[in-house]
N, C-alpha and C positions, 0 to 999 in steps of 0.2 A: 425483598423482594428475587424477584428471580431474574434471568436472561431478558424472556421478553419485555420484560417490564424496561429494563436496564436500556433494552435499545429503543422501545419505543420511549423513554423521556430523554435519553442521552445520544440520539440516532445523529442528530447532526455532529455532535462534539466528536464519536466512535470516526463518522466519516471522516472528519477531516483531520482528526490525528493518525488513522488510515493512511490518507493520502500523503501526508507529511510524510510519515513511513515507506511508501513507496517511493516518497521522490528522493530520501534519503537514499534509498537501496537503487533507483533504476541508471544508478550512473552504470554500471557493467552492463547495460543494456541498449546502452547511445545507436542509434541507427538502427537499432531492430525495433523497438515499440516508441510512442508517442506519451509523453506527458498526458492529452487530450486523451487519450486510449486505456493510461492505468486511471483516469478518474470516471471513466463512462464505468469501464469495468466494474470496480468501487461502488460505484453509484449501484450500478445495478443487483448487484452478489449483495450489500447491502439492505434494500429492498426488496429481496426473493429470501429474503436468511428470516429478517422481520414475518414477511408472509407466513414460512417451516416452523417460524415458533407459537405463532399467534394461533397456527392451527391444532398443534402439538395442545393447548388446552392441559400443558403440566409441566413443573417444573424438571422434569426427569429430563438429562438430556438425550438419555437412550430411544426417547419414546419417540422425539423428533421425527418426523418423518422428512428428508432431504430431498425425495422425488423432485418439486417444484426445480429445484436447483440442477435436477441433471441437467436439460439442453441448456442452459445457460455453462455449465462444466463443459458440455462434450463441444459446444462453439469455443469457448474462449481452449482448449486443449486443442480444438484443429488449429487456430490462428496459430496457438506457442507453438507446435508442430513444423507448422509450413513457416515461422520466421524464423526456426534452427534454436530455437530455444531445449533445454536439457527438463529432466524430470526434477531434479534441484531447483531449478529456475522457476518452474512452474509452481511449485509447490511451495516458494518463498513468495509469488503474491498473496498466500494463505494466513501463510503462515505470519506478516508482518502485523496484523489485524489484533494480534496477542495484547501489545505494548500499551493501544489506545485500549482495548478492555479493562485489562489492569487498574490504567489509570482512573480511568471513570470510575471503574471498582470502587478502588481506592478515594476518589473523591463523595461517591456517595454512601458510604460505608458509615458514617456517624462514629469509628472507634471500635464497634464491635468486629472483634475479631475472628469470633465462629464465622460467621458470616460473613466477613472479607474471603476466609477460610474456604468455606462453602459456595459460595460463589466465583471465586478466583476457579475453582478445580471443576464447576461447570465450564466456563471460559475455558481453562487448558480443553475439556473434553470433545467442546464444539468445535474448537480450531483445528485440533488432531483428527476430529473428523471429514472436517472438509479437507482439511489436505489432502486426506489420503483418496477421496473423493474425487478431487483436481489429480492428484497422480495415475486415481483408475485411470481418468479419463482421458490423459493422457498417452496413456500406456497403449489401452485399447484408437485411436486415431493413429500413433507411430503406427502399430502393427497394420492398421488398415492401409496407410498409405501407403507401406512399404511394400504389405500385399499387390495394392496396385501397380504402382511402379513396377516388382517383380513382373506381374501379367505384360502391363505392357512391353518391356524388355526380353520377353517370349516373344511377342510377336513382331517384333524388327528383327528379333533371330531369325525366323521361320520367311524370310521372302519368296513369296512366289514372282517369279521372272516370266514373260512372254518370250522365247525366246525365237518363234517362231506362228504364221496365224493359227494351226492348228496345236501348237507345241509350249509345253509347261515346263520350267522347272525349276524346283527347289533344292536348295544347296542348305546342307544341314553341314554346321558347327558347334564342335562340343557334343558331350555327351545327352543320347537320349534318356530319357523318365517320362515317367507316365504322366502327367501334366504336362510336362512341352511335346509330347507327342497327338494329347488332345488338341492340343491348339494346331500345329503342324497341321496334324487333321482339315483342323476343319477351316482352317485357311485355305488349303489345296482345292479343299471341295466346293468351295465356296469360288474360288477364281475358274475353275473347273464347267461350272454352273452360269459362272459370268460371259464367262469366253466363251465356251463350249467346245473347250478345248478336246481332241481323240487322243493325245498320250499326255503322260506328266512321266519326268523322268525327276528322280529323285538321287540328289548327290551327297554320297557319303566320302569324299576326301575332305572332309576336315574333321567325320567322325574319330577320333584317337584308337576306339577301341569297341569290337564289336564281343558282345558277349548276348546268354542264349535271352535274356531279357530285348537288348536290343532290336534281336533277328527279332521275337515275339513282335514287338512293335512294331516295326518294316511289314513284317506279313499283313498286322495287321491294318495297315494303310492303305495297302494293297489290293488288300481284300474289300478295301470303301472305296478307293478308286476305279475295281469293274463293277459295282453296284450301281456307279453313275454313268456307267459304260464307257469308261474309256479304260486307255490303255498303262500301262504302269514298266518302265525302264527303272533300275539301278542300276545309277553307274558310281565309278570311286570304288569301284570291288579292289583293291591292293590284295598283292600276294599273302600277305601276312594273314588278311584279314580273309580272304579264301580261307585259305589254312586252318584259322580258328574255326569257320562257320563249319569247317568238313569236320574238326577237329571237336566240335560240343554236337554232333548230330544234326545241324537244324536243318531241316527240310524246306526248302525255300521256293519249294512245288515249283508252277512251270513259269514261273517270276525271271522275265529275262533280266545279264545282268550284265556290264560292261567295264574294265578298267578306267575309261576315263569318260569326262564328259562329252569328249569332241567327238569317241565310237557313240556315244550312245545319242549325240543329234544327228550323227550321220544317218543312225539304222532311225531314230523318227521321220526323218525327214524320205528315208526311203518307204518305209508304210504308208506312209501322206499322196506318198505318188508325188513328191518332188525331186528334180533330177540336180544338185548339183556342181556345173563346169568349170574345170579353172582354165581362165580367159587372160593367166599370165605367160608374161615371158616363157616360164618352163614350163609351158604346157605339151 
């Protein structure tokens, strides 16, 4: 008897035993996954596993093509990541299949110790391979979700604010790197195209330090803005940052810089022909 024959003849018993094991260990999963979901996943995986074993046409686990299970593990792993599971809990879902498999092997062995040993080894190798596949899918899905969340956070960390009819502002907080600069540039250029703004203010008050790389990123952004037909003003150039830029020998070219956002806005309004009058009591 091989694994495929075992699953064909004992599929219901194996599935029943596996669901029992899942229910036994699912106490720690309360509130995150339902019994119905566990049963559904177990049924689906058993059916796909039978297909994979049948397609292999061999008794050697190493020849089994588990590709038919890839989509199942990807969907399963995505759900587990979103439900807050870790890799160990995800693998446990697969490894609980061992006990019911061994029980059915013992029941069908007929006392043949050699057959029991071989089939038990095949079953162990099978479940281990499936467990590794499940963990691999879990890691891929977790990395994918983390990458997506990081991208969303970068987008949220580069808000483009409309200060006036033709004036946009991009306040930057934190360190600039290549990835963030690319997102910042795309966001700002898109907003310039949407609003037809003529001036963009990049405020670096929240940037802790400016090194050669940060300065190069700023220059690239300014160049892209000018190619869009708009002008750019960099504000928030504190004395320490000004000294650092001079010390580094970075040439900001014809980029207009201001000490703070208020001065940059005043200059932007002046360039757009807007006059601001103080009508307060101290005017």
